[in-house]
Phi, psi and omega in degrees: 000314179296320177298315180296318180294314178304314182300329185268355181290153179282139171260351175201141184219143175220133182244134181234113180280135182231076184090190184283329187250351190235137178225140176250139177240133175246113183240125171268128181239156181255141176268172177302326183270026177060039176247175184228147173215169183245136172246135175246121183240128173259124178245122183235126177289133177286148180292322191269002180197182177271009184273162181237146175261137181232136175235134186234139173240135171256127186234124182260153190307323184293346183251356185308305184295315179295321177298311178297317178300315178297314180299310179298317178302315179294318179295316178297324177300313179294316181291321188266329187254318188267320184221064182292336183267000182286144177268095185287344178275353182306313183285333174295317177297315181297316180296319178297315177302315183295314179295325175293323177294324175299313179295319174299318177298314180297319176300315177298318180295319184286328179291320176297319182295319177299315180297323181292334183273358186270017180289000000 
């Protein structure tokens, strides 16, 4: 059991939040033969409950270059041919603004807490 759990542990992990309900996880995992592969997991919060739906892709080193090339080609096609006038940075800006507002709120909360402690 411990071996199986250890084999499935990530040696590197990266999380990408994509809106309020969707998150992507990129996890590098190690095989029994000391090789590595990537799992890409999409986790989406369900509307009707606090549960999450998860979809997973296993990507092996021999497919990395073709996968990245195919993904980039598909993204470029949408950006350049199908929707060239769309502002693809809109959501990045909105996310940055949202995160900045959270930091500002946390700074305000910590300043209030410090003021409250000065009696």
